[in-house]
C-alpha positions as CSV (number, residue, x, y, z in Angstrom):
1,M,9.6,-36.7,-28.8
2,K,11.9,-34.1,-26.7
3,K,11.9,-31.8,-29.9
4,T,8.4,-31.9,-29.1
5,I,8.2,-31.2,-25.9
6,S,11.0,-28.2,-25.8
7,I,9.1,-26.5,-28.6
8,L,5.7,-26.7,-26.8
9,T,7.7,-25.4,-23.1
10,L,9.4,-22.3,-25.3
11,I,5.7,-21.4,-26.6
12,I,3.6,-22.1,-23.0
13,F,6.6,-19.5,-21.7
14,L,6.3,-16.9,-24.4
15,L,2.2,-17.1,-24.1
16,I,2.6,-16.3,-20.4
17,A,4.6,-13.7,-21.1
18,I,2.7,-11.9,-23.8
19,A,0.1,-12.2,-21.5
20,Y,1.6,-10.3,-19.3
21,L,2.8,-7.2,-22.0
22,P,-0.8,-5.7,-21.9
23,A,-0.9,-5.0,-18.1
24,I,2.6,-3.8,-18.5
25,T,1.6,-1.2,-21.3
26,N,-1.1,-0.2,-19.6
27,T,1.0,0.9,-16.6
28,M,3.3,2.4,-18.9
29,C,0.7,4.4,-20.8
30,I,-0.9,5.6,-17.2
31,K,2.5,7.1,-16.1
32,A,3.4,9.0,-19.7
33,E,-0.4,10.6,-18.9
34,S,0.1,11.4,-15.6
35,G,3.4,13.1,-16.3
36,G,6.6,13.6,-14.0
37,N,7.6,15.4,-10.8
38,I,9.1,18.5,-11.9
39,A,9.8,19.7,-8.9
40,L,11.9,16.9,-8.2
41,N,15.6,17.8,-7.8
42,K,15.2,21.1,-8.9
43,P,16.8,24.4,-7.2
44,V,15.8,25.3,-3.5
45,S,16.4,28.0,-1.2
46,S,14.4,28.6,2.0
47,S,14.0,30.4,5.8
48,G,16.8,28.5,7.4
49,S,17.4,24.8,7.9
50,I,19.1,22.7,10.7
51,K,22.7,21.6,10.2
52,I,21.5,17.9,9.7
53,E,22.6,16.9,6.2
54,T,19.5,14.6,6.1
55,E,17.3,17.3,7.0
56,K,18.1,20.4,4.4
57,D,15.9,22.4,2.4
58,Y,17.3,20.8,-0.6
59,N,15.7,17.1,0.4
60,V,12.3,18.6,0.1
61,N,12.7,18.0,-3.2
62,D,15.0,15.0,-3.8
63,G,13.0,12.0,-4.7
64,D,13.7,10.7,-0.7
65,Y,11.0,10.2,1.3
66,E,13.0,9.3,4.6
67,T,15.1,13.3,4.3
68,K,12.9,15.6,4.8
69,W,13.4,19.5,5.5
70,C,13.7,20.2,8.9
71,A,13.8,24.3,10.6
72,G,12.5,25.9,14.0
73,K,12.7,29.2,15.2
74,S,16.5,29.1,16.2
75,D,17.3,28.0,12.5
76,F,15.7,31.0,10.9
77,D,17.7,32.7,8.6
78,P,17.2,37.0,10.7
79,I,16.0,38.5,7.3
80,Y,12.9,36.9,7.7
81,N,10.2,38.1,10.2
82,W,9.2,34.4,11.5
83,E,5.7,35.9,13.4
84,A,4.1,37.5,9.7
85,E,5.1,34.7,8.0
86,G,6.6,31.4,9.2
87,P,9.0,29.1,7.8
88,F,9.2,28.8,3.9
89,V,10.5,27.4,0.7
90,I,11.0,27.8,-2.6
91,I,11.3,25.4,-5.0
92,D,12.6,27.6,-8.6
93,L,11.3,24.8,-11.5
94,E,13.5,26.6,-13.9
95,S,11.2,26.8,-16.3
96,E,7.2,28.2,-16.5
97,Y,4.9,25.4,-16.6
98,N,1.4,24.8,-16.8
99,I,1.0,23.4,-13.0
100,A,-2.3,21.8,-11.6
101,E,-1.2,19.3,-9.2
102,F,0.7,19.3,-5.9
103,I,1.4,16.6,-3.0
104,I,2.7,18.4,0.1
105,F,4.2,14.9,1.9
106,Q,4.5,15.8,5.4
107,A,6.3,14.9,8.7
108,S,4.2,12.1,9.6
109,S,3.9,9.7,6.3
110,N,7.7,8.3,6.8
111,G,10.7,8.2,7.9
112,N,11.3,8.1,12.2
113,D,8.0,10.2,12.4
114,K,5.7,7.9,11.3
115,G,2.3,8.3,13.2
116,I,3.2,11.2,14.8
117,Y,1.1,14.0,13.6
118,K,2.3,16.5,16.4
119,Y,5.2,16.8,14.0
120,N,2.7,18.2,10.9
121,M,1.3,21.1,9.7
122,L,-2.2,22.6,11.0
123,Q,-2.2,25.5,8.3
124,Y,0.1,26.2,5.0
125,K,-0.4,28.7,2.3
126,V,0.9,27.7,-1.3
127,E,2.1,30.3,-3.7
128,V,3.6,30.6,-7.3
129,S,4.9,33.2,-9.4
130,L,6.6,33.7,-12.6
131,D,9.0,36.1,-11.6
132,K,9.7,35.7,-7.0
133,T,8.6,38.9,-7.4
134,V,4.5,39.2,-7.8
135,W,2.9,35.8,-5.8
136,Q,-0.5,34.1,-6.9
137,T,-1.9,32.2,-3.9
138,L,-3.4,29.3,-4.8
139,Y,-4.3,27.8,-0.9
140,D,-4.1,29.3,2.3
141,E,-5.8,26.9,4.8
142,S,-5.9,24.8,7.9
143,I,-6.0,21.7,8.1
144,N,-6.2,18.9,10.2
145,Q,-2.8,17.4,11.1
146,K,-3.1,13.7,10.2
147,E,-3.9,14.3,6.3
148,E,0.0,13.2,6.0
149,I,-0.2,13.5,2.6
150,I,-1.7,17.0,0.8
151,T,-2.8,16.6,-2.4
152,R,-4.1,19.3,-4.4
153,N,-5.7,19.4,-7.6
154,F,-6.8,22.8,-9.3
155,S,-6.8,24.5,-12.9
156,P,-3.8,25.2,-14.4
157,V,-1.6,27.9,-13.5
158,K,1.4,29.4,-15.2
159,A,4.4,29.4,-13.0
160,R,8.5,28.9,-12.6
161,Y,8.6,29.6,-8.8
162,F,7.0,27.1,-6.0
163,K,6.3,28.7,-2.4
164,L,5.1,26.8,0.7
165,S,5.0,28.5,3.8
166,S,2.9,27.7,7.2
167,K,2.6,29.8,10.5
168,Q,1.4,27.2,12.3
169,P,4.0,24.2,11.3
170,S,3.2,22.1,14.3
171,I,2.6,22.0,18.3
172,T,5.6,20.7,18.9
173,D,8.5,22.9,21.7
174,D,10.4,24.7,19.0
175,S,7.3,25.1,16.0
176,A,9.4,23.5,13.7
177,I,8.4,22.7,9.7
178,R,8.8,19.5,8.5
179,I,8.1,18.3,4.9
180,R,9.5,15.0,3.6
181,E,8.7,15.9,0.0
182,I,6.8,18.0,-1.9
183,E,5.7,17.1,-5.5
184,I,4.3,19.2,-8.4
185,Y,2.7,18.1,-12.0
186,E,1.6,20.0,-14.6
187,G,-1.2,19.8,-16.9
188,T,-4.2,20.9,-19.5
189,S,-6.5,18.6,-17.7
190,A,-5.0,16.9,-14.2
191,P,-7.1,14.1,-12.8
192,I,-9.5,16.4,-10.0
193,N,-10.0,14.8,-6.7
194,T,-13.2,14.7,-5.1
195,T,-14.3,15.7,-1.8
196,P,-14.8,12.9,0.6
197,A,-18.0,12.0,1.6
198,G,-18.8,14.0,5.1
199,S,-16.2,17.0,4.7
200,N,-16.8,20.5,3.6
201,V,-15.0,23.7,3.7
202,N,-15.9,26.6,5.7
203,Q,-14.6,30.3,6.0
204,N,-13.0,31.5,9.2
205,S,-12.9,34.9,10.5
206,G,-9.4,35.7,8.3
207,G,-10.4,33.8,5.0
208,N,-8.8,31.0,5.6
209,L,-10.4,27.4,5.2
210,T,-11.2,24.7,7.4
211,T,-12.1,21.6,7.8
212,G,-15.6,20.2,8.8
213,N,-18.0,17.3,8.9
214,I,-21.1,18.6,7.5
215,S,-22.2,17.5,3.9
216,E,-20.1,16.7,0.2
217,T,-20.3,20.8,-1.1
218,Q,-17.4,22.0,-1.8
219,T,-16.1,25.5,-1.3
220,S,-13.3,27.8,-2.4
221,V,-13.0,31.1,-0.4
222,N,-10.2,34.0,-1.9
223,T,-8.0,35.4,0.4
224,S,-10.5,39.0,0.3
225,G,-13.1,36.5,2.2
226,T,-15.6,35.9,-0.7
227,Q,-17.0,32.8,-1.1
228,S,-17.8,31.2,-4.4
229,T,-18.6,27.1,-5.1
230,G,-18.4,24.6,-7.9
231,I,-15.8,22.7,-9.8
232,G,-13.5,24.0,-12.1
233,G,-10.9,26.5,-11.5
234,E,-10.8,29.8,-12.8
235,T,-8.0,32.6,-10.8
236,Q,-10.1,34.9,-9.4
237,P,-9.2,38.5,-8.8
238,S,-7.6,37.6,-5.4
239,G,-5.3,35.7,-7.2
240,T,-6.7,32.2,-5.2
241,V,-7.8,29.5,-7.7
242,K,-10.9,27.9,-6.9
243,G,-11.2,24.6,-7.9
244,T,-11.9,21.3,-6.2
245,R,-9.8,19.3,-3.6
246,S,-9.4,16.9,-1.3
247,I,-9.4,17.9,3.1
248,G,-8.3,15.0,5.6
249,N,-8.4,11.9,4.8
250,T,-8.7,10.5,2.0
251,D,-9.3,6.6,1.1
252,K,-6.9,7.0,-1.9
253,T,-4.4,9.7,-2.6
254,Q,-2.9,10.4,-6.1
255,A,0.3,10.0,-4.5
256,T,-0.6,6.2,-2.8
257,E,-2.0,5.7,-6.8
258,N,1.8,6.1,-8.1
259,V,3.1,3.9,-5.4
260,E,0.9,1.2,-6.4
261,R,2.0,1.9,-10.5
262,N,5.4,1.7,-9.5
263,Q,5.3,-1.2,-7.3
264,S,3.0,-2.9,-10.0
265,N,5.9,-1.8,-12.9
266,G,7.7,-3.8,-10.8
267,T,6.6,-6.5,-9.7
268,L,5.8,-7.1,-13.7
269,T,9.1,-6.2,-14.5
270,V,10.5,-9.1,-12.6
271,I,7.9,-11.7,-14.1
272,M,9.3,-10.8,-17.6
273,V,13.0,-11.5,-16.3
274,I,11.9,-15.1,-13.9
275,V,9.6,-16.1,-16.8
276,I,12.6,-15.1,-19.7
277,A,15.4,-16.6,-17.7
278,F,13.4,-20.0,-17.3
279,T,12.3,-20.3,-20.7
280,V,16.1,-20.2,-21.4
281,F,16.8,-22.8,-19.0
282,I,14.7,-25.4,-19.8
283,T,15.7,-24.7,-23.1
284,T,18.9,-24.6,-23.0
285,V,18.8,-27.1,-20.5
286,E,16.7,-29.6,-23.2
287,I,19.0,-29.0,-25.8
288,I,22.2,-30.0,-24.0
289,I,20.2,-33.9,-23.1
290,I,18.7,-34.1,-27.7
291,R,22.8,-33.2,-28.2
292,K,24.1,-36.1,-25.2
293,S,20.8,-38.8,-26.2
294,R,22.7,-37.8,-30.0
295,N,26.0,-38.8,-29.3
296,K,24.8,-41.9,-27.7
297,K,23.4,-43.1,-30.5
298,K,26.5,-42.4,-32.9
299,K,28.8,-44.2,-30.8
300,K,26.5,-47.6,-30.5
């Protein structure tokens, strides 16, 4: 009877473990399909950083969302022109990649600046290069400061260097830029973010992009100010890549989805460990009980 109970217990917990395998496999497949963050811990250079260790430029791709890159006008290297370019950071991917997505975590997305929107950028520019000499503009746009996580998808572009700069890094007295993390992903068919309902992209006098609240039309503008609409993403003569983008506050960003996947994977792993440990424990206890019972019978 006790043997039967032990076997049944083992079977029950094994069935529970097997039931979680599809979810675990699915999570692993999703991570494999999405690819890894190719910017993680790659070499970084910048226009300057403040002297605090947790706010140096190399924190911009260290995988830690509590640290950040911070630089004000007083931290600017004198060989650069603050007024002309503003603060910038360059990530060397060390090899050429077909990049198709980047995610920029602004100051208010985490850490001690969480929820403080005045520390976020009002404008930014992203450029890529193969040789760090000739740069191709991917995005040059004005944004809502409440867009804490900037996620942009576009047709794959071959590049080795990724550059982020801002002429309006914040509305603080020091005009400092504060970026918690930059993630870059490659792929031949990156997931496309659709424009949230009720948003529109308008062209200002400088040819940059600004957000509005008119329709669901997605518009890209190249650096010469010529507009072109549609989905896809071909490089324009000016070097600007056209593609669908998320503007403003999205219901769920790709970064949030990645976090949820990681949390789900961690939860499933914990459950599996608990199930296996409990199964081993129950089985061991029952074996001990059976042996003691046998010993008692032998003594009798």
